[in-house]
VOGU-3710 file (C-alpha; in Angstrom, 3 decimals, decimal comma):
1> mkltfgqfnd> -90,739/-172,489/108,674  -90,175/-172,116/104,959  -89,208/-168,732/103,367  -91,284/-167,399/100,578  -89,300/-165,670/97,649  -90,723/-164,104/94,550  -89,024/-163,638/91,333  -90,515/-160,823/89,063  -89,813/-160,252/85,329  -91,444/-158,855/82,324
11> syfpimdgvg> -90,150/-161,700/80,078  -90,960/-165,246/81,002  -92,140/-168,445/79,175  -92,901/-168,790/76,345  -91,123/-165,531/75,526  -87,752/-166,293/76,836  -84,536/-164,293/76,774  -81,383/-164,506/79,108  -83,116/-162,391/81,768  -86,178/-164,630/81,633
21> mtahnyaywl> -84,114/-167,881/82,035  -82,231/-166,292/84,888  -85,519/-165,487/86,767  -86,710/-169,035/86,085  -83,537/-170,678/87,338  -83,670/-168,575/90,503  -87,242/-169,789/91,181  -86,397/-173,382/90,302  -83,224/-173,803/92,225  -84,571/-171,820/95,409
31> kklgnrslmv> -87,467/-174,276/95,464  -85,089/-177,159/95,096  -83,455/-175,900/98,302  -86,716/-176,303/100,150  -88,164/-172,697/99,902  -91,453/-171,508/98,641  -90,468/-170,025/95,379  -92,885/-168,102/93,205  -92,670/-166,396/89,711  -94,572/-163,262/88,864
41> apkvkgfkdh> -94,777/-162,405/85,175  -97,064/-161,275/82,292  -99,773/-163,534/80,902  -99,397/-164,815/77,421  -102,652/-165,893/75,784  -102,860/-169,732/75,203  -99,763/-170,607/77,147  -100,117/-173,037/80,139  -97,585/-172,978/82,907  -96,069/-176,289/83,798
51> qdykvyrfks> -93,226/-175,437/86,200  -92,340/-177,028/89,490  -92,910/-173,799/91,365  -95,977/-171,490/91,457  -96,419/-168,954/88,738  -98,710/-165,934/89,106  -99,671/-164,136/85,872  -101,047/-160,589/85,183  -102,778/-159,375/82,104  -100,486/-158,010/79,301
61> vlmpgmnpyr> -100,444/-156,686/75,696  -97,758/-156,673/73,049  -95,212/-154,027/73,215  -95,331/-151,863/70,036  -92,221/-152,293/67,917  -90,604/-154,729/70,375  -92,369/-158,148/69,530  -92,575/-160,563/71,205  -92,189/-158,568/74,353  -95,192/-157,542/76,352
71> vglpmidvkf> -96,439/-154,711/78,481  -97,848/-155,950/81,720  -101,276/-154,576/83,118  -101,219/-155,807/86,766  -103,150/-152,677/87,841  -106,290/-153,582/86,041  -106,107/-157,234/86,645  -108,533/-157,723/89,613  -108,024/-161,487/89,995  -104,360/-161,125/89,991
81> kkemkkvkfd> -104,287/-158,416/92,637  -106,524/-160,576/94,834  -104,033/-163,420/94,432  -101,090/-161,217/95,351  -102,710/-160,037/98,553  -102,793/-163,548/99,872  -99,068/-164,143/99,437  -96,769/-163,365/102,446  -93,389/-162,853/100,747  -90,220/-162,807/102,846
91> lvhahcpfis> -88,246/-161,288/99,983  -88,834/-160,164/96,344  -86,347/-160,129/93,567  -86,935/-157,753/90,567  -85,120/-158,706/87,435  -86,142/-155,696/85,533  -87,109/-152,093/86,505  -90,359/-151,820/84,623  -93,824/-153,064/85,365  -92,949/-156,274/87,234
101> ghlakkiath> -90,127/-154,374/89,097  -92,335/-151,720/90,251  -94,862/-154,289/91,441  -92,112/-155,952/93,475  -91,103/-152,625/94,926  -94,707/-151,848/95,896  -95,085/-155,312/97,614  -91,754/-154,932/99,296  -92,710/-151,477/100,732  -96,308/-152,845/101,873
111> ldiplvatfh> -94,900/-155,869/103,578  -91,679/-154,200/104,800  -89,447/-156,868/103,294  -86,140/-156,666/101,273  -86,092/-155,910/97,647  -83,333/-157,165/95,458  -82,826/-155,802/92,006  -80,622/-157,305/89,354  -79,377/-154,991/86,620  -79,153/-157,190/83,533
121> tkyredffkv> -79,606/-155,096/80,364  -78,508/-152,048/78,201  -81,686/-150,277/78,726  -80,697/-147,087/76,999  -80,569/-148,872/73,583  -84,058/-150,260/74,290  -85,404/-146,804/75,083  -83,881/-145,347/71,787  -85,532/-148,176/70,011  -88,942/-147,288/71,387
131> fnneflvdlm> -88,827/-143,459/71,533  -85,937/-142,264/69,240  -86,016/-139,018/71,324  -83,068/-137,908/73,546  -85,240/-136,061/76,060  -87,576/-139,077/76,560  -84,585/-141,524/76,730  -83,002/-139,342/79,434  -86,210/-139,127/81,344  -86,667/-142,923/81,205
141> mgmtmdfykg> -83,086/-143,463/82,241  -83,536/-141,241/85,196  -86,593/-143,133/86,301  -84,811/-146,410/85,783  -81,810/-145,369/88,060  -84,200/-144,096/90,595  -85,700/-147,657/90,729  -82,406/-149,267/91,484  -81,579/-146,537/94,046  -84,676/-147,677/95,896
151> adlvwvpnks> -83,622/-151,358/96,175  -82,037/-152,813/99,286  -79,464/-154,710/97,266  -78,485/-154,251/93,618  -76,774/-157,177/91,778  -75,012/-157,289/88,438  -73,768/-160,519/86,761  -70,256/-159,411/85,976  -67,917/-156,371/86,089  -68,931/-155,131/82,546
161> tgntlrdygy> -72,454/-154,863/83,593  -71,457/-153,030/86,580  -69,597/-150,555/84,424  -72,649/-150,063/82,291  -74,646/-149,366/85,411  -72,135/-146,667/86,460  -72,192/-145,193/83,035  -75,968/-144,855/83,260  -75,476/-142,699/86,405  -76,018/-145,165/89,248
171> egeyeimpng> -73,742/-144,033/92,168  -74,887/-146,535/94,889  -73,307/-149,857/95,942  -73,856/-153,030/93,843  -72,587/-156,547/94,185  -71,540/-159,016/91,481  -73,762/-162,224/91,464  -72,964/-164,351/88,422  -75,494/-166,177/86,473  -75,300/-169,846/85,611
181> sdlaipdees> -76,512/-172,495/83,177  -79,211/-175,158/83,556  -77,804/-177,268/80,766  -75,813/-180,070/82,420  -72,452/-181,368/81,071  -73,300/-184,699/79,327  -71,084/-187,775/79,401  -69,534/-188,846/76,137  -72,182/-191,414/75,177  -75,008/-188,883/75,894
191> yygfqkkgld> -73,243/-186,105/73,973  -73,018/-188,123/70,777  -76,788/-189,014/71,162  -77,584/-185,252/71,512  -75,434/-184,416/68,542  -77,088/-187,064/66,276  -80,583/-185,723/67,343  -79,348/-182,109/66,647  -78,145/-182,971/63,243  -81,530/-184,408/62,378
201> liesdemtfk> -83,132/-181,389/63,597  -81,225/-178,857/61,514  -81,085/-181,288/58,601  -77,310/-181,508/58,344  -74,371/-183,950/58,718  -71,099/-184,278/60,552  -69,044/-183,253/57,630  -70,579/-179,743/57,092  -69,332/-177,057/59,238  -71,997/-175,623/61,478
211> flfvgqhrwe> -72,283/-172,106/62,821  -75,009/-171,295/65,416  -76,592/-168,127/66,947  -79,270/-168,361/69,764  -80,921/-165,237/70,908  -83,383/-162,499/70,232  -83,403/-161,651/66,493  -82,707/-157,949/66,761  -80,275/-155,676/64,969  -78,779/-154,515/68,268
221> knvrliidsl> -77,136/-157,950/68,603  -75,063/-157,350/65,610  -76,607/-160,262/63,602  -76,033/-158,264/60,371  -72,236/-158,808/60,863  -72,953/-162,540/60,911  -75,095/-162,412/57,712  -72,703/-160,225/55,795  -69,799/-162,559/56,788  -71,718/-165,536/55,569
231> kvlqehgkdf> -72,060/-163,923/52,185  -68,307/-163,500/51,826  -67,787/-167,146/52,906  -70,087/-168,225/50,276  -68,244/-166,063/47,721  -65,072/-167,827/48,746  -66,656/-171,135/48,042  -66,907/-172,456/51,577  -69,221/-175,252/52,649  -71,160/-174,387/55,754
241> lmvfvgegya> -74,621/-174,262/57,433  -75,688/-171,319/59,700  -78,402/-171,871/62,258  -80,368/-169,104/63,789  -82,494/-169,925/66,800  -84,875/-167,384/68,373  -87,447/-164,755/67,380  -87,680/-160,910/67,409  -88,666/-157,767/65,524  -85,674/-158,255/63,061
251> skemkqlvaq> -86,516/-161,781/62,002  -88,360/-160,919/58,831  -85,659/-158,542/57,694  -82,894/-161,061/58,501  -84,612/-163,651/56,299  -85,018/-161,069/53,505  -81,331/-160,252/53,792  -80,293/-163,969/53,634  -82,583/-164,387/50,526  -81,076/-161,226/48,912
261> yglaekvrfm> -77,541/-162,613/49,513  -78,499/-166,041/47,980  -77,841/-167,775/51,241  -81,217/-169,588/51,593  -79,794/-173,103/51,065  -77,027/-172,392/53,710  -79,049/-170,762/56,504  -81,699/-172,338/58,761  -84,107/-170,197/60,708  -85,403/-172,449/63,557
271> glisdrdilr> -87,724/-169,892/65,262  -88,192/-169,890/69,027  -87,237/-173,068/70,922  -88,545/-173,183/74,456  -87,760/-176,980/74,908  -84,448/-177,069/76,573  -83,733/-180,635/75,478  -84,222/-179,670/71,713  -82,050/-176,515/72,193  -79,312/-178,754/73,817
281> niyaaanlfl> -79,363/-181,083/70,949  -78,788/-178,154/68,551  -75,880/-176,786/70,596  -74,405/-180,302/70,440  -74,654/-180,335/66,751  -72,755/-177,000/66,315  -69,076/-176,436/65,688  -68,842/-172,692/66,487  -71,142/-170,288/68,342  -71,373/-166,750/66,877
291> fpsfydnypl> -72,384/-163,896/69,209  -70,892/-160,487/68,137  -73,369/-158,537/70,173  -72,533/-155,143/71,796  -75,876/-155,089/73,317  -75,733/-157,963/75,746  -73,927/-157,851/79,152  -73,692/-161,416/80,253  -75,245/-163,774/77,726  -76,234/-167,120/79,166
301> vmqeaaalkv> -76,227/-168,540/75,712  -72,414/-168,529/75,802  -72,470/-170,704/78,921  -75,117/-173,091/77,236  -72,823/-173,507/74,261  -69,838/-174,170/76,543  -71,805/-176,889/78,328  -71,626/-178,739/74,902  -67,860/-177,746/74,279  -68,956/-175,285/71,612
311> ptvvvegssc> -66,675/-172,103/71,746  -67,950/-168,606/71,092  -66,788/-165,899/68,777  -67,266/-162,367/70,337  -66,148/-158,862/69,493  -63,101/-157,632/71,480  -64,131/-154,912/73,913  -67,854/-155,865/74,195  -69,312/-156,905/77,544  -69,484/-160,498/76,183
321> seeirdglng> -65,796/-160,649/75,911  -64,965/-160,113/79,530  -64,195/-163,689/80,207  -62,987/-164,706/76,750  -59,288/-165,313/76,055  -58,650/-165,865/72,407  -57,829/-169,464/71,614  -58,143/-170,548/75,256  -61,858/-170,489/75,910  -63,333/-168,690/72,910
331> fliennvvsm> -62,346/-166,345/70,161  -62,085/-162,520/69,611  -62,509/-160,433/66,510  -62,709/-156,891/65,564  -66,110/-155,428/64,775  -65,906/-155,963/60,964  -66,518/-158,451/58,251  -62,894/-159,038/57,359  -61,950/-159,902/60,891  -65,139/-162,178/61,295
341> vnkmellmks> -64,423/-163,957/57,947  -60,804/-164,545/58,732  -61,630/-166,031/62,083  -64,354/-168,220/60,595  -62,087/-169,468/57,775  -59,339/-170,206/60,174  -61,588/-172,227/62,478  -63,212/-174,110/59,710  -59,899/-175,776/58,946  -58,600/-176,053/62,437
351> peilrkageg> -60,383/-178,791/64,375  -57,726/-178,968/67,096  -57,939/-175,081/67,757  -61,735/-175,582/68,070  -61,460/-178,622/70,301  -58,930/-176,839/72,644  -61,170/-173,646/72,890  -64,343/-175,817/73,479  -62,678/-177,685/76,488  -61,534/-174,395/77,799
361> arkliyhpwe> -64,954/-172,752/77,551  -66,483/-175,747/79,446  -63,823/-175,340/82,175  -63,662/-171,495/82,477  -67,011/-170,147/81,241  -69,555/-172,682/82,307  -71,101/-172,279/85,772  -74,026/-174,675/86,755  -76,681/-172,868/88,787  -76,534/-175,333/91,560
371> nivddvlary> -73,048/-173,798/92,315  -74,500/-170,248/92,502  -77,859/-170,609/94,203  -76,329/-171,298/97,671  -74,667/-167,936/97,541  -77,937/-166,327/96,424  -79,839/-167,892/99,324  -77,071/-166,787/101,842  -77,391/-163,189/100,715  -81,224/-163,388/100,890
381> melihhrnpg> -81,063/-164,572/104,374  -78,564/-161,789/105,405  -81,025/-159,228/104,134  -83,992/-160,771/106,003  -81,869/-161,012/109,104  -80,955/-157,374/108,720  -84,552/-156,279/108,278  -86,098/-158,548/110,883  -83,709/-160,446/113,153  -86,589/-161,935/115,162
391> kfndined> -87,986/-163,643/112,033  -84,477/-164,958/111,188  -84,162/-166,485/114,736  -87,632/-168,141/114,200  -86,386/-169,720/110,936  -83,266/-171,072/112,551  -85,197/-172,577/115,537  -87,456/-174,254/112,960
//
């Protein structure tokens, strides 16, 4: 007897962020372990699914002011609702507390099965971006915390994310279940092959120092600090290339700022890259990953960079800095241009410091999903056993 698990999230291919990649990897690796693994997510016009697991899509529209994110409309999608009624889930896992999360909760209640909910994101900042009204933000935060209170099990990916959840008013129990990376560590020969392909993609060479940012293009991720620092580097006469990968509502303004600063020849905007092989090649071509975000809790992109021995610069005191030890597995800066530029200039002339931190990042930050999914499945099984011991016994006998 196989178990049927559903992963529910409001962002999914081709609109991918760290949460979307997490949900995808849950679905992928749980299927690899022999389970029926399903994904439930918004439909994106023109995109065709090609995953190894089954994907159920519901109608959606663009979210105002939050491009490329979408608002799901499963309640008016008759075909989707008919499909869902046929699926007999054993457990559902919500990766966000909004449309798909409430859909998962409804299914869990109807089928009397466990609901796991992971808290990934600083939602208060998102609400302010959309509503810009303290009363509405507080109302939405109360509803969000009520969602997590209604789950059978709440997970966070690290301690800092748990602290954010507490700051938001959640008083219940939660567990830490770390996220992993689907980018495998290459052997030396493969690495140099990836690096060569990456250099061709970004139109650069081995001699030029290359900075990289991968993620949603939004001001909350502190990308202005990167661009302002690049301006100073250029004024200091430094030779470099900055590569931005991703998309988001701030993309246009970021490009305008780059042009205003006269940085167009030193900055590449690669857009959204969903192909993991292409993204891996770009990581391999980079010397240093820049991620000064205060918005992110546990960015998968830091692990992805670490798989290719690329260390990350983060702001001290941010959630991203929880695992970073300056010089050992990454680099810490203060949240200002002077600190960022000083660190960049130091590392541009210090290949041995970079090498040491890159190796430390691979050893201490990188965690492959296959090392995590066994723990995920074990906790799923415990929840199913607690809810329905008889079903658990049937599974064991099978």
